[in-house]
N, C-alpha and C positions, 0 to 999 in steps of 0.2 A: 503494499501498498503508500509504503514511504517511496519507493522510487519514482512510482506513477505518479503520487504527487511533485518530485522532482522532476519530473520529465514534464510536466504539463507547465510547469512554474519557469522551465526552458522553454520551453515553445512561447511561452506570452511573453517570455523579455525578448528573445529573438523576433518575432510579431513586432513588438514596440519599435526595438530597434531599428527594425524594417521601413518601418513608417516613418519612423521618425527623419531620416535618411532621406527617403522620397520625400517628403515636407519640404526637404531645406534644399534649396536650389542648388547644382552646382556653381563652380563659379562660371564656368562657360555659358551656361543658362545667364546667369546674372550680367556677361558681358554681354551677352546677345540685346537683352533686354534692356542695357544701356543703351546698347549704339540705336535700336530702336526707338526709344524714347528720345534722344538727342535730336535723331533727322526726323521724327512727328512734331519736335519743337516742345516736348516735355520735357524739361531741363531738369526739373528739382526731383521727376521718375529718375533720371539718366543717372542724378548724383547718387541718388539711394541705392542703385542697381551697384554703381561701382563701388562707392563707399562698404558696401557689403563683401565685398570680393578684399577690399583691404581689412576688413574686420577679420578674414578668413584667414591674411596671413601674407597674402599672394601682393606680389605688384610687380610695376614694371613702366618702361619709358612710356611704354603706349596708354596705360592707366593712367598713369598720374595727367598725362596730358590732356584724354579727354576728359577727365575729371576739371582741370583748368580751364578748359572750354566752356565747361558747362557750366560753370561758375560765374567766367565770362559774360555768357549769355545772361545768367540769371542779375548781372550787375553787383557780385559781391566781389568785389576787384580784389580785397585782401586774399581771401581764398585762393584766387586767379593765381594771384602770383605765386602764392608759396607755392601753389602746384607745377606750376610754371619751371619755377626755381629747382624743385624734385628731380622734372623729367630731365630739366636740363645737368643736373649732375650726374646721369645716366648717359645721356648723350648730350655732351657738349658741342659737337661738331654738327648738331641741327638747327639749319637754319630758319625753321620753319617754328620751332620754338620759339627762340632768339626775337622773332619778329613777333610773334602772339606777345609773347610776356613785354616788346617796346609798346604793344599797342596796350595793353594793359596800365602800363607803367604812367602813361601818358592820360592816364585817367584819375593820375592820385593828385592830391592837392599839394604837397611837398616838393620843390623843386632843390635841388640841393645841387651843389656846384662839389665835384668830387676832386680832390687834391690832385694837381698833375704827377703820374708815375712817371718811373725812370724809365725812357723807353727800350732800354734791356726786357728788362723785366714783364715791361708788355708784350715784349716780341714774344717771349719765351712764354708767356701764360697763352699768348695767340696760337702757336705751334702745338704747346701740348694740348689745348681744348679743339685742335684740328681734328683729334683721332679719341676713339673712348679708352677707358684704361686697359679692357681686352684687346683692343687693337695693338697698343704700346706693347702690352705685353707677349703678342705675338710674333712681334718684329725682334723684341728683345731677345726671345729664344733661338730663332732663326739666326738671329748674327750671331750668336752665341755657338751656334752647331756651325755654323760656318766659320765664324774664327778658330775653332778648333780643328777644322779643316785644314784651314793654312798652315795652322802651326805644325801639322803633320808633313805638310806640304815641304816646310821648312827643315824639319828635321830628320828627312827621308830621301828628299830630292839629294842627286849628284849632281846637277848643274846649275852652275852659279846663279841662271838668269832665272831658273826655277827657285832657286830659292831665296833671291832676291823678292821676286813677287810673293811667295810664301810671306817672306817677314813684312814688307809693305801691308800685305792684303791684312795679314792678322792684326795689324797694327789699327787700321782702319778701322776693321770690324771691331775691334775691342772700344774705340772711340763710340763707335754705332751703338754697342751692346751697353757702356757706359751712361750716355744718354737719353736711349728707349729705357731703358730699367728706372733712368731717374724721372722719367715723364713719368711712367706706369706707376711709379711709387707716389708720387704727386698726386696724379689722378686719383689714386684710389684714397689716398690722404683725406682729399677733398673732400672726395663723394661720401666718406664715412664720418668726418666732422660735423659738429653740432656745435658752431660757433657762431651761427648766423640766424636769424628770425626777421619774420615780417611780422607789422604791428597789426592784429586784427581788430582792434576797436577803432571807434571813428576818429578818435583822437583821444590821445596822450599826454601827460604832462613827464617829462623830465625833470628829474629833481636833482640839487647838488649832494644829495646824500641820501641812504636807506631809509628815510624818514618819510612820515606823512606828513609832516609839519616844516619840512624843509623846503626852501624856495625852491620856486619854478624856475626851470635855465630856460627851457624851448619845447615848444609843442610837437610832436609824432602826430600825423593820418595814418588812415587805414592805408594799407601796402607797401607802406617804407620799408625799405631793408634795413636792419641795424646787426652792428659785430657785438656777441655778447664777451664780456671781458672777463665777468666774475658773478659771482652768487652768494647772496647774503639773506636766508631765510627767504621771502617770497617776493626780494626785490634782485633786480640784476641792473649791473653796471655792463654800459651798451655805449658805443661809438657808432658815428653814421659817416657818411661817405666824405663830409667836409673837415673832421677830425673833432667839432664837436661831441663831447660825452655826459653823461651822467647816470642817474638812477630814475627805473621805473619799474614798476609790477610785471614778476614775472608772468603773470597771468593776463596780461595785456598784449601778449608775442604768441607765436608760436613758432618751434624753429624748425627749420627747412631740414 
């Protein structure tokens, strides 16, 4: 009798689990639902569908990009800019993301003049962002393998010309390996960093110290990007593109 009871209980548990699994739409179903809602102009439903995929632990450049586009259509520029930046971290070379991000930023209230950057740093960042972290990693591995082949050529060849070709080839490939590895590591660190955030509130006061009674230094509006320097309880110290910095509530921003 006990065995029969256990068997019935087991069947009920299996049946319940199966019904729950069937009742919960898969990520692919939510993706299709979100895409259909977006095409039909139901952007709030599209956001709901896409966010359910994020809640399931999955993410991608396309998912972030579609969420950003949906928020853009809804007029929620803070959220749109946040997810455009998330997508851009995965695909830094995407012109479509940069274009839409620029359109969203053009609708924000703050006009911040950035501090001029040293041209070499700007050039290096532009080169790094021309490809993804994965692409730089692949080039790095290929150049390393080719370098080893040229090293063997240098060590095993009997003719002077071949040995010279092996030496100089290995040297050039070594420099390429170092550069591409540096780009891959820098791109990965940038992707995983959590030191940038977007203002989500319509307007926030940036104060001179982490205290509600402290002096207001300046005001930031929805969609403005800030860099987070440090954190103290519910407060974070932020700096904006023109170098101004101060303290604001952590709840008023969302990290990229």
